[in-house]
N, C-alpha and C positions, 0 to 999 in steps of 0.2 A: 738568433740565439746566443746570448752570452752566460754560459753555465757557470763559471768561475771569474771570469772579469764582468763585474755585474756595471751596467750601465742604466742608470736611473732616469726616469722620465719626469719631468717636474711640468706643473700648471704653468710656468713662465719663466723668464730668464732668471728669475731670482731663486737659486737652487740651495734651499732650505727646507728640510722634511722633519718632522717628529711624529713619532707615533709610541703608543704604549702597549706592553702586552705582559700576560702571565703565563706562565709555565712554557717558556720560549725554547727552542733550540733551532740552531740553522748551520747549514752546510758550510764548508771552506768555501770562500770567495775573498774575492780583491776588489777595491775600485778607487777611482781617483778621489773622491772625498773625503773628508775626515770624518770618523764615526765616535760619538759620544755614547757610551753605556752606562746608565746610573741605575743602580740596583734599589728599589724602593723596599723590596721585602724578599725574604729569603737568601738565594745565594746562585751563583751565575757562574758555572765551570767552563771556560774559555782557554782558547790558546791561539795567541796572537804572536805570527813570526817563530813558531816553534817554541814560545815559552808558555807553559801550561800555567793557568792563574786561578783562582776561586775569588770571585768578589762578592762581598756580603752585602747587607743592609748600611746605605751611605756611602757605599765604595763607588768610585767612576773606573771606568775602563775608557783609555784613550788610542784610538786605534787610527793611525796616522794615515795619510793617503799611500796607497801601495802595498799595505801589509797584509798579508794573507791571514784569516781568521776564521774561526768556528768554536760552535759550543758543542759541550758533550751531551749526547741524548738521554744520558742517565742519571741527568742531574736537573730537574726541570720543575721544579719547586720555589718559583720565583714571581715577581713583579719587577720588571724593566723598563725604562724609559730609553728610547734611541733619539738621537739627534744628530743627522747627516746633513754636513754642510760642504759646498766648494770650498777648496782651500785658499781661492784667490780672493774670499770675502775677508781674508787676513792681511792681504798688500798693503802696504809694503812691509809688514811686518813678520810675515810667513817665511820660515824656513824648515826643512825637517826636522821632527821633535827631537830625536836620540836621546829621548827620555830613557833613564836608568831602567824603567820598569813601564809597560802600559797601564799596569794596576795602580792607580792613586787613592790610595786608602781613605777611609771616612777619618780616622786618627790623624793621618798626615796632613790633610786638608783642614782639619780643625786646627793641628798646630801651627801651620804655616796661614792662618786666615782665609782660607779659600772657601769653605764648606758653604758659606752663606753667598758668595758670588758664584757658587756653581748652581744651587738651587736657582737663584735669581737668574741666570741666564736660560735653565729649562724653562722657568716660568713665564719670562718674557717671551721666548719663541712659542709657547703654548698659548700665551694669551693675546699676541700680535698676529701669528698665523690665522689665528679663529677670526678677531675683530676686523683684520685688514684694515685699520682705521689710516690717517695721512699720514705718510713718515713711517709705517710700520717697517718698511724693510731697511731704511737706516738707524731705526732703532734696535732691530735686531743685530745687524751688521756691528754696531758701536758695542752691544754686550759681548758680542763674541770676540771682538777684538781686545774688549779689557778683559776679558778671562783668559785668553790666550796668553797677553803680557803678562798678566800675574802667575799663570803657571809656570812659563820660561823664566821667570825670574824666581820662582820659589822651588823649582823642581831641579834634582841633580841629574846631569846629563851625560852620556856615554861619550869619552874621549874618542873621535872617529881616526884618529890618526893611527890608533891600536891596530896593528894588522889582523886581528882575529876579526874586530869589527869590520873591515873593509871585507875580509872574504866572506863573511857571513852577507854583507848585503849584496853582492855579487853573485852569490848562492842563490839568495831570493830573487834577484832579477832572471838569472837563469831558469828557475822555475816559473815564475810569471810568463815569460817568452813561453815556454815549453807549454803552458796550459793555452796559451793563444792557438801555437802552432796544433795542438792536438784539436782543437774546435775547428779549425779550418782544414785539418785532413784525416779526421776522424774516419774515413772511408777507406783508408791506407791499413795495412797492417799493424804498424806501431807497434812493434816488439818491447817489450821490457828494455831490453839490451840495446835498442835503438833510441829509447827515451834517456836511457844512462848516457849513451855516446852525445847525445843533444846537451848534456849538460855536463858532458866532460867528468863523469864520476864513474866509478866501477860500478857493474849493476847491483851487487851485494848494499853498497853504501846509499847507491840512488834508491833502492827499493826501502831502507830504512827509514833515509831523510824524506822521501816523498811521502811514508804513511804517518810520520811525526807532522808535517808541515799540513797535510792536508784530513787528517783524521780517519781517511780509507786508503786501501792499496789502490796502486797504479792499475792495476785491471778494473778494480770497480770504477776508479774514476774515467776511465776510457769508457766502460760500459757507460758508466751514466750519462756521458756527453753522445754517445750514440742514441742511446734512448732518447734523450731530449730531442736529437735532431730527427729521430724517428717520429716523435710525437707530433713535432712541427708540421713534417711533411704529411703524416695522415689526418692532422686537424686540418689540413689545407686543401684535401682532396685527393690524396696520391691515390692511383688507380690499381697498385699493385702493392700485396702486402709484402710480397716476394721480393719486387724489385727494391721497394724501401729498405728491407732488410740488407739486400746488397749494397744499395747506395749510401748505408752507414756501418760499412765495414765487417758485416756479418757474412760467413762463408755457408751458413747452413739455417735453413728456416727453424729447424728444430732448437738450435741455440738462441736465435731471434726470439723465439716464443717465450722461451723460460725466460731470458733475461730480462724482456718485456714485463712479464707478470712478476719478475721479481723487485722491479722499481715501480712500477705502476699500480700494482696488485688487479691488473686487469689483462686479458687476453689481447692482442691488436683487434681482432673483431669486436670485444666487447667495448675497446676504447673507440671505435670507429662509430658505434650505435650510442656513444654518448650524444644527451640533449646539445651539449654546447662543448665541443673535444679540445676547443682552443682554452678551455680554464679546467686548469689540473695542476697539480703540487706531486713534483717525484719524489717516490719512498727514499729515505737513507737506508742506506745498505745494513740489513740486520735490524732496522727499527721495528719495534712491535706496531701493532694494528692493521686490521684487515682493508680498512676501506680508504680509497682515495679521497683527498679533500681538494674542494674548487677554491680558489682564491681569485679575487679580482685585483686588489689594489696594493697588495705586500709583496714582499720579494719573494721569487721563486725558491731562493735558500733555504727559505723555512720549512723546517720537517716536525715542527710540533709548536703550537701556541694557540692563546687565546687572547683577542683582541681587546683592548680596556679602551675606554672612554679617557678623554683627555681631562686629566685634573691638576691641579698646582701640587708642586713638590712641597712637602712639610717637611721640618725638623725631624729626622728619624728618633724613634726611641733610642732611651739609654740602654747602652751595650750590657 
């Protein structure tokens, strides 16, 4: 289980993945890969490393390796393409982007001559990943490197000698390490005060910053991790609901049942009775909808979406 540090699986050691979705929303997470989000239609409201953004048709969001990002469930009228790839694809040219903003607007890309290259990158990945002709991996790799070099040439970057920038990076690293610690120690009490001490922040500042970065409160996040662990144990045949609750950090079976239903829409007994309880999607806290949705190949971070068939990107309509 990797609730927030997402580790993707690929069909081969060529780590490039593309998919397209409508009306998508996803929970806070981070991963080692770079992620590009291109808005075909509508708008996508996201937060990347505590920066709230609204991307509209023709805009691109660049999420660098290790950056915490999530979208907002109250704005899901969109069609978005995702391209995720191992940053080592860009070697020897890759270094952390430090772009002034993760949002690369349509107007900026057109102004800097990047718009057609962006669409060509996505269309190359879509076509080559589907056809898998001779040399397709190198064709995609070359397209990624070309677009990366054009981006780094054209876009303004942060001055990382700035003390604020350094402190921000250190804070993000603390929160990433905290999330990993929460996953491996979720059976322990893990009070808010203990988590704040882990990051060397005061409890009040920690609480505000955590919710800003993750989109949910610390307690909701901890409960989410615990329920994901409980779902894994129950789907693997754990003999006792009570022992599962205790092994996931709950001290009361009543609390466990209530929180389990909050995140899955089911009681533990109903979950165990599912035809295939290994396939499930955790519900986002306070998200609407009464029925759990089963997914097979998509990220467990997704909380609302409709998967689209892959099709080429076209030049967006006039603004």
